[in-house]
N, C-alpha and C positions, 0 to 999 in steps of 0.2 A: 803784530809782534808785541809781546808782553815784556818790556824791559822797564825796570824800575827807574824812576826819574833821577834818583841819586846816582845810579850807575851811569846814566847818560851824562850827568853833570861832571862826574869824576873823569870819565873818558874824554869829554870835551876839554876839561882843564889840562889833562895830560897832553893831549894833542896840541893845544894852544901853547904850552910851555916848551915842548921838545919835538913836535912833529910826529910822523909815523914811527920813527925809531923808538921814541919813548913808549908808544903804545905796544910795540912788539916786545919790549923787555919783559921777561917773566920774573916776577919777584914773589914767588910763592915759597913758603916754607914747606919742608918735606915731612911735617909732623913734629910732634913733640919729642924731646930728647928721651932716650931710653932710660929707665930706672937703673938698669944694670949694664956694666961694660960687657963686652963679648967674653972676656975671661971669667967674669962673675957668672954670666949665663951658663957657660960651660961647666963650671964647678957646681952650680945649682942643679943642672940637668943630671950630672953624674951622681950627685948625692941622692936625688929623687929616684934614680934607676937602681942604685946599689944599696941604699940603706933604708931603714924603717924609722918611724917615730921613736921606737924603743931605743934604737942605736943613737939617736940624737938626744936622748934623755927625757922623753915625754911620757914614759910609763908604758906598761905592757898593754893595757886596755885601750890605748889611744890608736885611732886609725888616722891615716894621712888625709888632711883636708886643708882648705884654704886658711883656716885659723892657725893651724900648726905651721903652715908655710909662711904665714904672716910673721909669726914669732921667729922663725928661722931667718927670714930676710932681715929683720931688725937686729937679731943677735949676731949673725955672721957677716952681714954686708952693710949694716947701718942704713938700711933702706926701708922707708915706710910706704907701703902700698895698700890700697883698699882690697878687700877680699874679692870684689868683682874684677879688678884689674889683674889680680893673681890668677883668677879663674880664666880670664881671657888669654893671658900670657901662656898658661899651661895648655890651653886648648890649641893655641897657635903652634906650640911645640909638639903637638900630637898626643899629649896625655889625655886620658879620659877618666872620668870618675867611675870607680867600681866599688862595690860594697862587699865585704867578706860575707860569705854564706856559711850556714851551719853544715856540719858534717853528719851524714847518716851513719848509724851504727852498723847496719848490714849492707855494706857496699862491696862491690866486686873490684878489687884493685886492678885486675887485668882489663876490665871494661873501662875503668877510669884512664888507664894509660892509653888505651886505644882512642878514647875520646880526645885526650890532650894532643 
């Protein structure tokens, strides 16, 4: 059995102080506190689904990315998050990164509708 010596020591001290009941008490945290409240999360999700960076004042040529989302979070919710945390949060919410593609000049609108 591979148990670290410090783990054995801590467990022994707990047992010695309070018996088996002390060992059975779970004192685990459920993770860190969320950056956004549930209301703020709902507002951000709705904004990402309904608006574009242009609507938020970031220019026509701007595409939505974690850098833009970082600015929006700071401006609207006074929350500072790393771009990696923003990416993870959006991924948990079901958002995926897509890149706009160019439009072909000779396209068949009927075939495009069928494809969609």
